[in-house]
HTML snippet that shows the backbone in 3Dmol.js (N, CA, C, O; Angstrom):
<script src="https://3Dmol.org/build/3Dmol-min.js"></script>
<div id="view" style="width:600px;height:400px;position:relative"></div>
<script>
const pdb = `
ATOM      1  N   MET A   1       0.846  -1.183   0.000  1.00  0.00           N
ATOM      2  CA  MET A   1       0.000   0.000   0.000  1.00  0.00           C
ATOM      3  C   MET A   1       0.885   1.238   0.000  1.00  0.00           C
ATOM      4  O   MET A   1       1.869   1.302   0.737  1.00  0.00           O
ATOM      5  N   SER A   2       0.549   2.190  -0.799  1.00  0.00           N
ATOM      6  CA  SER A   2       1.340   3.403  -0.946  1.00  0.00           C
ATOM      7  C   SER A   2       0.984   4.411   0.145  1.00  0.00           C
ATOM      8  O   SER A   2      -0.164   4.492   0.582  1.00  0.00           O
ATOM      9  N   ASN A   3       1.980   5.171   0.575  1.00  0.00           N
ATOM     10  CA  ASN A   3       1.751   6.235   1.545  1.00  0.00           C
ATOM     11  C   ASN A   3       1.418   7.552   0.869  1.00  0.00           C
ATOM     12  O   ASN A   3       1.225   8.567   1.538  1.00  0.00           O
ATOM     13  N   PHE A   4       1.350   7.541  -0.466  1.00  0.00           N
ATOM     14  CA  PHE A   4       1.060   8.756  -1.212  1.00  0.00           C
ATOM     15  C   PHE A   4      -0.391   9.165  -0.995  1.00  0.00           C
ATOM     16  O   PHE A   4      -1.309   8.366  -1.184  1.00  0.00           O
ATOM     17  N   LYS A   5      -0.584  10.409  -0.600  1.00  0.00           N
ATOM     18  CA  LYS A   5      -1.933  10.925  -0.404  1.00  0.00           C
ATOM     19  C   LYS A   5      -2.326  11.769  -1.605  1.00  0.00           C
ATOM     20  O   LYS A   5      -1.517  12.518  -2.152  1.00  0.00           O
ATOM     21  N   LYS A   6      -3.582  11.631  -2.001  1.00  0.00           N
ATOM     22  CA  LYS A   6      -4.110  12.420  -3.110  1.00  0.00           C
ATOM     23  C   LYS A   6      -4.362  13.854  -2.637  1.00  0.00           C
ATOM     24  O   LYS A   6      -4.699  14.074  -1.474  1.00  0.00           O
ATOM     25  N   PRO A   7      -4.198  14.826  -3.537  1.00  0.00           N
ATOM     26  CA  PRO A   7      -4.555  16.195  -3.157  1.00  0.00           C
ATOM     27  C   PRO A   7      -6.065  16.281  -2.919  1.00  0.00           C
ATOM     28  O   PRO A   7      -6.853  15.677  -3.646  1.00  0.00           O
ATOM     29  N   ALA A   8      -6.445  17.022  -1.914  1.00  0.00           N
ATOM     30  CA  ALA A   8      -7.866  17.164  -1.594  1.00  0.00           C
ATOM     31  C   ALA A   8      -8.497  18.223  -2.491  1.00  0.00           C
ATOM     32  O   ALA A   8      -7.996  19.343  -2.601  1.00  0.00           O
ATOM     33  N   SER A   9      -9.594  17.853  -3.125  1.00  0.00           N
ATOM     34  CA  SER A   9     -10.343  18.807  -3.950  1.00  0.00           C
ATOM     35  C   SER A   9     -11.123  19.750  -3.020  1.00  0.00           C
ATOM     36  O   SER A   9     -11.254  19.473  -1.828  1.00  0.00           O
ATOM     37  N   PRO A  10     -11.633  20.848  -3.556  1.00  0.00           N
ATOM     38  CA  PRO A  10     -12.464  21.736  -2.727  1.00  0.00           C
ATOM     39  C   PRO A  10     -13.672  21.005  -2.124  1.00  0.00           C
ATOM     40  O   PRO A  10     -14.087  21.309  -1.006  1.00  0.00           O
ATOM     41  N   GLN A  11     -14.231  20.048  -2.862  1.00  0.00           N
ATOM     42  CA  GLN A  11     -15.366  19.287  -2.342  1.00  0.00           C
ATOM     43  C   GLN A  11     -14.949  18.437  -1.142  1.00  0.00           C
ATOM     44  O   GLN A  11     -15.668  18.374  -0.145  1.00  0.00           O
ATOM     45  N   ILE A  12     -13.785  17.782  -1.236  1.00  0.00           N
ATOM     46  CA  ILE A  12     -13.282  16.962  -0.129  1.00  0.00           C
ATOM     47  C   ILE A  12     -13.000  17.848   1.079  1.00  0.00           C
ATOM     48  O   ILE A  12     -13.329  17.483   2.208  1.00  0.00           O
ATOM     49  N   LEU A  13     -12.391  19.011   0.847  1.00  0.00           N
ATOM     50  CA  LEU A  13     -12.125  19.936   1.954  1.00  0.00           C
ATOM     51  C   LEU A  13     -13.427  20.397   2.611  1.00  0.00           C
ATOM     52  O   LEU A  13     -13.489  20.551   3.831  1.00  0.00           O
ATOM     53  N   GLY A  14     -14.462  20.615   1.805  1.00  0.00           N
ATOM     54  CA  GLY A  14     -15.763  20.994   2.344  1.00  0.00           C
ATOM     55  C   GLY A  14     -16.358  19.897   3.210  1.00  0.00           C
ATOM     56  O   GLY A  14     -16.892  20.168   4.285  1.00  0.00           O
ATOM     57  N   ILE A  15     -16.267  18.662   2.742  1.00  0.00           N
ATOM     58  CA  ILE A  15     -16.751  17.519   3.521  1.00  0.00           C
ATOM     59  C   ILE A  15     -15.966  17.409   4.819  1.00  0.00           C
ATOM     60  O   ILE A  15     -16.537  17.181   5.886  1.00  0.00           O
ATOM     61  N   TYR A  16     -14.653  17.575   4.719  1.00  0.00           N
ATOM     62  CA  TYR A  16     -13.796  17.484   5.898  1.00  0.00           C
ATOM     63  C   TYR A  16     -14.184  18.547   6.932  1.00  0.00           C
ATOM     64  O   TYR A  16     -14.358  18.244   8.112  1.00  0.00           O
ATOM     65  N   MET A  17     -14.314  19.786   6.475  1.00  0.00           N
ATOM     66  CA  MET A  17     -14.616  20.878   7.406  1.00  0.00           C
ATOM     67  C   MET A  17     -16.016  20.740   8.018  1.00  0.00           C
ATOM     68  O   MET A  17     -16.194  21.006   9.207  1.00  0.00           O
ATOM     69  N   SER A  18     -16.997  20.333   7.232  1.00  0.00           N
ATOM     70  CA  SER A  18     -18.345  20.184   7.789  1.00  0.00           C
ATOM     71  C   SER A  18     -18.405  19.007   8.757  1.00  0.00           C
ATOM     72  O   SER A  18     -19.101  19.076   9.770  1.00  0.00           O
ATOM     73  N   THR A  19     -17.690  17.938   8.459  1.00  0.00           N
ATOM     74  CA  THR A  19     -17.650  16.793   9.369  1.00  0.00           C
ATOM     75  C   THR A  19     -16.945  17.172  10.663  1.00  0.00           C
ATOM     76  O   THR A  19     -17.367  16.767  11.746  1.00  0.00           O
ATOM     77  N   LYS A  20     -15.878  17.945  10.554  1.00  0.00           N
ATOM     78  CA  LYS A  20     -15.155  18.392  11.742  1.00  0.00           C
ATOM     79  C   LYS A  20     -16.055  19.273  12.611  1.00  0.00           C
ATOM     80  O   LYS A  20     -16.042  19.152  13.836  1.00  0.00           O
ATOM     81  N   ALA A  21     -16.834  20.156  11.987  1.00  0.00           N
ATOM     82  CA  ALA A  21     -17.754  21.016  12.734  1.00  0.00           C
ATOM     83  C   ALA A  21     -18.837  20.181  13.420  1.00  0.00           C
ATOM     84  O   ALA A  21     -19.209  20.457  14.561  1.00  0.00           O
ATOM     85  N   ARG A  22     -19.335  19.171  12.728  1.00  0.00           N
ATOM     86  CA  ARG A  22     -20.357  18.300  13.322  1.00  0.00           C
ATOM     87  C   ARG A  22     -19.784  17.522  14.501  1.00  0.00           C
ATOM     88  O   ARG A  22     -20.459  17.341  15.515  1.00  0.00           O
ATOM     89  N   LEU A  23     -18.534  17.060  14.371  1.00  0.00           N
ATOM     90  CA  LEU A  23     -17.878  16.354  15.475  1.00  0.00           C
ATOM     91  C   LEU A  23     -17.743  17.281  16.684  1.00  0.00           C
ATOM     92  O   LEU A  23     -18.046  16.885  17.809  1.00  0.00           O
ATOM     93  N   GLN A  24     -17.294  18.497  16.455  1.00  0.00           N
ATOM     94  CA  GLN A  24     -17.127  19.444  17.558  1.00  0.00           C
ATOM     95  C   GLN A  24     -18.458  19.751  18.234  1.00  0.00           C
ATOM     96  O   GLN A  24     -18.506  19.906  19.454  1.00  0.00           O
ATOM     97  N   ALA A  25     -19.533  19.839  17.465  1.00  0.00           N
ATOM     98  CA  ALA A  25     -20.858  20.082  18.038  1.00  0.00           C
ATOM     99  C   ALA A  25     -21.299  18.908  18.907  1.00  0.00           C
ATOM    100  O   ALA A  25     -21.866  19.103  19.982  1.00  0.00           O
ATOM    101  N   GLU A  26     -21.038  17.696  18.438  1.00  0.00           N
ATOM    102  CA  GLU A  26     -21.399  16.509  19.224  1.00  0.00           C
ATOM    103  C   GLU A  26     -20.563  16.431  20.504  1.00  0.00           C
ATOM    104  O   GLU A  26     -21.079  16.086  21.567  1.00  0.00           O
ATOM    105  N   GLU A  27     -19.274  16.750  20.396  1.00  0.00           N
ATOM    106  CA  GLU A  27     -18.393  16.697  21.566  1.00  0.00           C
ATOM    107  C   GLU A  27     -18.762  17.760  22.600  1.00  0.00           C
ATOM    108  O   GLU A  27     -18.491  17.586  23.788  1.00  0.00           O
ATOM    109  N   ALA A  28     -19.377  18.859  22.161  1.00  0.00           N
ATOM    110  CA  ALA A  28     -19.747  19.946  23.064  1.00  0.00           C
ATOM    111  C   ALA A  28     -21.028  19.657  23.846  1.00  0.00           C
ATOM    112  O   ALA A  28     -21.330  20.352  24.816  1.00  0.00           O
ATOM    113  N   LYS A  29     -21.769  18.652  23.438  1.00  0.00           N
ATOM    114  CA  LYS A  29     -23.015  18.328  24.134  1.00  0.00           C
ATOM    115  C   LYS A  29     -22.705  17.870  25.555  1.00  0.00           C
ATOM    116  O   LYS A  29     -21.761  17.115  25.792  1.00  0.00           O
ATOM    117  N   SER A  30     -23.528  18.348  26.501  1.00  0.00           N
ATOM    118  CA  SER A  30     -23.305  17.965  27.895  1.00  0.00           C
ATOM    119  C   SER A  30     -23.795  16.548  28.172  1.00  0.00           C
ATOM    120  O   SER A  30     -23.246  15.853  29.027  1.00  0.00           O
ATOM    121  N   GLU A  31     -24.825  16.122  27.453  1.00  0.00           N
ATOM    122  CA  GLU A  31     -25.363  14.773  27.659  1.00  0.00           C
ATOM    123  C   GLU A  31     -24.784  13.828  26.613  1.00  0.00           C
ATOM    124  O   GLU A  31     -24.929  14.057  25.412  1.00  0.00           O
ATOM    125  N   ARG A  32     -24.142  12.790  27.065  1.00  0.00           N
ATOM    126  CA  ARG A  32     -23.517  11.816  26.163  1.00  0.00           C
ATOM    127  C   ARG A  32     -24.369  10.544  26.104  1.00  0.00           C
ATOM    128  O   ARG A  32     -24.011   9.518  26.682  1.00  0.00           O
ATOM    129  N   ASP A  33     -25.495  10.627  25.401  1.00  0.00           N
ATOM    130  CA  ASP A  33     -26.334   9.449  25.228  1.00  0.00           C
ATOM    131  C   ASP A  33     -25.780   8.596  24.084  1.00  0.00           C
ATOM    132  O   ASP A  33     -24.811   8.983  23.431  1.00  0.00           O
ATOM    133  N   LEU A  34     -26.386   7.459  23.848  1.00  0.00           N
ATOM    134  CA  LEU A  34     -25.876   6.533  22.840  1.00  0.00           C
ATOM    135  C   LEU A  34     -25.824   7.140  21.435  1.00  0.00           C
ATOM    136  O   LEU A  34     -24.810   6.970  20.757  1.00  0.00           O
ATOM    137  N   PRO A  35     -26.858   7.836  20.966  1.00  0.00           N
ATOM    138  CA  PRO A  35     -26.752   8.451  19.633  1.00  0.00           C
ATOM    139  C   PRO A  35     -25.603   9.461  19.540  1.00  0.00           C
ATOM    140  O   PRO A  35     -24.928   9.537  18.512  1.00  0.00           O
ATOM    141  N   THR A  36     -25.379  10.231  20.598  1.00  0.00           N
ATOM    142  CA  THR A  36     -24.273  11.193  20.597  1.00  0.00           C
ATOM    143  C   THR A  36     -22.939  10.471  20.510  1.00  0.00           C
ATOM    144  O   THR A  36     -22.071  10.866  19.732  1.00  0.00           O
ATOM    145  N   LEU A  37     -22.765   9.417  21.299  1.00  0.00           N
ATOM    146  CA  LEU A  37     -21.518   8.646  21.256  1.00  0.00           C
ATOM    147  C   LEU A  37     -21.312   8.008  19.888  1.00  0.00           C
ATOM    148  O   LEU A  37     -20.194   7.987  19.374  1.00  0.00           O
ATOM    149  N   ASN A  38     -22.377   7.491  19.301  1.00  0.00           N
ATOM    150  CA  ASN A  38     -22.273   6.909  17.958  1.00  0.00           C
ATOM    151  C   ASN A  38     -21.862   7.965  16.936  1.00  0.00           C
ATOM    152  O   ASN A  38     -21.041   7.695  16.060  1.00  0.00           O
ATOM    153  N   ASN A  39     -22.429   9.163  17.043  1.00  0.00           N
ATOM    154  CA  ASN A  39     -22.063  10.243  16.122  1.00  0.00           C
ATOM    155  C   ASN A  39     -20.600  10.631  16.286  1.00  0.00           C
ATOM    156  O   ASN A  39     -19.899  10.837  15.295  1.00  0.00           O
ATOM    157  N   ILE A  40     -20.134  10.732  17.523  1.00  0.00           N
ATOM    158  CA  ILE A  40     -18.733  11.078  17.773  1.00  0.00           C
ATOM    159  C   ILE A  40     -17.817  10.038  17.135  1.00  0.00           C
ATOM    160  O   ILE A  40     -16.842  10.387  16.468  1.00  0.00           O
ATOM    161  N   LEU A  41     -18.130   8.773  17.341  1.00  0.00           N
ATOM    162  CA  LEU A  41     -17.314   7.708  16.740  1.00  0.00           C
ATOM    163  C   LEU A  41     -17.362   7.757  15.218  1.00  0.00           C
ATOM    164  O   LEU A  41     -16.333   7.614  14.558  1.00  0.00           O
ATOM    165  N   ALA A  42     -18.543   7.955  14.664  1.00  0.00           N
ATOM    166  CA  ALA A  42     -18.688   7.978  13.204  1.00  0.00           C
ATOM    167  C   ALA A  42     -17.944   9.162  12.590  1.00  0.00           C
ATOM    168  O   ALA A  42     -17.209   8.995  11.616  1.00  0.00           O
ATOM    169  N   PHE A  43     -18.127  10.350  13.151  1.00  0.00           N
ATOM    170  CA  PHE A  43     -17.459  11.530  12.601  1.00  0.00           C
ATOM    171  C   PHE A  43     -15.946  11.423  12.756  1.00  0.00           C
ATOM    172  O   PHE A  43     -15.203  11.823  11.859  1.00  0.00           O
ATOM    173  N   SER A  44     -15.484  10.890  13.882  1.00  0.00           N
ATOM    174  CA  SER A  44     -14.042  10.692  14.081  1.00  0.00           C
ATOM    175  C   SER A  44     -13.482   9.732  13.042  1.00  0.00           C
ATOM    176  O   SER A  44     -12.395   9.949  12.507  1.00  0.00           O
ATOM    177  N   HIS A  45     -14.223   8.677  12.762  1.00  0.00           N
ATOM    178  CA  HIS A  45     -13.789   7.694  11.768  1.00  0.00           C
ATOM    179  C   HIS A  45     -13.718   8.326  10.373  1.00  0.00           C
ATOM    180  O   HIS A  45     -12.753   8.111   9.638  1.00  0.00           O
ATOM    181  N   ILE A  46     -14.727   9.093  10.020  1.00  0.00           N
ATOM    182  CA  ILE A  46     -14.736   9.754   8.708  1.00  0.00           C
ATOM    183  C   ILE A  46     -13.535  10.684   8.575  1.00  0.00           C
ATOM    184  O   ILE A  46     -12.859  10.675   7.546  1.00  0.00           O
ATOM    185  N   LEU A  47     -13.262  11.484   9.602  1.00  0.00           N
ATOM    186  CA  LEU A  47     -12.119  12.398   9.557  1.00  0.00           C
ATOM    187  C   LEU A  47     -10.813  11.631   9.420  1.00  0.00           C
ATOM    188  O   LEU A  47      -9.935  12.021   8.650  1.00  0.00           O
ATOM    189  N   HIS A  48     -10.686  10.546  10.162  1.00  0.00           N
ATOM    190  CA  HIS A  48      -9.468   9.732  10.083  1.00  0.00           C
ATOM    191  C   HIS A  48      -9.274   9.185   8.670  1.00  0.00           C
ATOM    192  O   HIS A  48      -8.170   9.237   8.129  1.00  0.00           O
ATOM    193  N   GLU A  49     -10.331   8.669   8.080  1.00  0.00           N
ATOM    194  CA  GLU A  49     -10.237   8.119   6.726  1.00  0.00           C
ATOM    195  C   GLU A  49      -9.865   9.201   5.713  1.00  0.00           C
ATOM    196  O   GLU A  49      -9.045   8.962   4.826  1.00  0.00           O
ATOM    197  N   LEU A  50     -10.454  10.374   5.837  1.00  0.00           N
ATOM    198  CA  LEU A  50     -10.118  11.471   4.924  1.00  0.00           C
ATOM    199  C   LEU A  50      -8.657  11.882   5.084  1.00  0.00           C
ATOM    200  O   LEU A  50      -7.972  12.143   4.095  1.00  0.00           O
ATOM    201  N   GLU A  51      -8.178  11.941   6.329  1.00  0.00           N
ATOM    202  CA  GLU A  51      -6.780  12.311   6.586  1.00  0.00           C
ATOM    203  C   GLU A  51      -5.813  11.258   6.053  1.00  0.00           C
ATOM    204  O   GLU A  51      -4.702  11.588   5.637  1.00  0.00           O
ATOM    205  N   GLU A  52      -6.230   9.998   6.064  1.00  0.00           N
ATOM    206  CA  GLU A  52      -5.385   8.920   5.544  1.00  0.00           C
ATOM    207  C   GLU A  52      -5.311   8.949   4.016  1.00  0.00           C
ATOM    208  O   GLU A  52      -4.266   8.639   3.443  1.00  0.00           O
ATOM    209  N   GLN A  53      -6.398   9.315   3.361  1.00  0.00           N
ATOM    210  CA  GLN A  53      -6.488   9.243   1.906  1.00  0.00           C
ATOM    211  C   GLN A  53      -6.046  10.520   1.196  1.00  0.00           C
ATOM    212  O   GLN A  53      -5.514  10.467   0.087  1.00  0.00           O
ATOM    213  N   TYR A  54      -6.270  11.679   1.843  1.00  0.00           N
ATOM    214  CA  TYR A  54      -6.073  12.957   1.162  1.00  0.00           C
ATOM    215  C   TYR A  54      -5.090  13.850   1.904  1.00  0.00           C
ATOM    216  O   TYR A  54      -4.943  13.769   3.123  1.00  0.00           O
ATOM    217  N   GLU A  55      -4.430  14.694   1.143  1.00  0.00           N
ATOM    218  CA  GLU A  55      -3.568  15.730   1.706  1.00  0.00           C
ATOM    219  C   GLU A  55      -4.493  16.879   2.095  1.00  0.00           C
ATOM    220  O   GLU A  55      -4.814  17.738   1.273  1.00  0.00           O
ATOM    221  N   ILE A  56      -4.913  16.884   3.343  1.00  0.00           N
ATOM    222  CA  ILE A  56      -5.878  17.872   3.820  1.00  0.00           C
ATOM    223  C   ILE A  56      -5.213  19.234   3.998  1.00  0.00           C
ATOM    224  O   ILE A  56      -5.844  20.266   3.770  1.00  0.00           O
ATOM    225  N   CYS A  57      -3.952  19.244   4.400  1.00  0.00           N
ATOM    226  CA  CYS A  57      -3.202  20.490   4.533  1.00  0.00           C
ATOM    227  C   CYS A  57      -1.827  20.280   3.909  1.00  0.00           C
ATOM    228  O   CYS A  57      -1.538  19.206   3.381  1.00  0.00           O
ATOM    229  N   GLY A  58      -1.002  21.283   3.969  1.00  0.00           N
ATOM    230  CA  GLY A  58       0.307  21.201   3.329  1.00  0.00           C
ATOM    231  C   GLY A  58       1.185  20.113   3.919  1.00  0.00           C
ATOM    232  O   GLY A  58       0.938  19.664   5.038  1.00  0.00           O
ATOM    233  N   PRO A  59       2.212  19.679   3.186  1.00  0.00           N
ATOM    234  CA  PRO A  59       3.121  18.648   3.679  1.00  0.00           C
ATOM    235  C   PRO A  59       3.749  19.060   5.009  1.00  0.00           C
ATOM    236  O   PRO A  59       4.181  20.200   5.178  1.00  0.00           O
ATOM    237  N   GLY A  60       3.792  18.132   5.931  1.00  0.00           N
ATOM    238  CA  GLY A  60       4.392  18.383   7.226  1.00  0.00           C
ATOM    239  C   GLY A  60       3.483  19.103   8.209  1.00  0.00           C
ATOM    240  O   GLY A  60       3.869  19.330   9.356  1.00  0.00           O
ATOM    241  N   GLN A  61       2.269  19.468   7.769  1.00  0.00           N
ATOM    242  CA  GLN A  61       1.322  20.134   8.656  1.00  0.00           C
ATOM    243  C   GLN A  61       0.236  19.156   9.049  1.00  0.00           C
ATOM    244  O   GLN A  61      -0.041  18.192   8.335  1.00  0.00           O
ATOM    245  N   ARG A  62      -0.375  19.416  10.191  1.00  0.00           N
ATOM    246  CA  ARG A  62      -1.508  18.623  10.636  1.00  0.00           C
ATOM    247  C   ARG A  62      -2.768  19.457  10.510  1.00  0.00           C
ATOM    248  O   ARG A  62      -2.750  20.675  10.684  1.00  0.00           O
ATOM    249  N   ALA A  63      -3.864  18.774  10.203  1.00  0.00           N
ATOM    250  CA  ALA A  63      -5.145  19.471  10.132  1.00  0.00           C
ATOM    251  C   ALA A  63      -5.498  19.999  11.519  1.00  0.00           C
ATOM    252  O   ALA A  63      -5.318  19.300  12.516  1.00  0.00           O
ATOM    253  N   ALA A  64      -5.994  21.214  11.579  1.00  0.00           N
ATOM    254  CA  ALA A  64      -6.326  21.842  12.869  1.00  0.00           C
ATOM    255  C   ALA A  64      -7.611  21.287  13.433  1.00  0.00           C
ATOM    256  O   ALA A  64      -8.041  21.700  14.510  1.00  0.00           O
TER     257      ALA A  64
END
`;
const viewer = $3Dmol.createViewer("view");
viewer.addModel(pdb, "pdb");
viewer.setStyle({}, {cartoon: {color: "spectrum"}});
viewer.zoomTo();
viewer.render();
</script>
């Protein structure tokens, strides 16, 4: 498997940023019921997969 990441298109960056915002909203909730925990896990997984596949930011930088 190659470690080469594809450049992120504007659409991918949009998906990444909206998913990150949704994750932050779920993490900010005071009540951690099962749907909230499932959302946190799902959004975290999506972000991880996008970071693995695409160059979300410049080389040597981490996504904020």
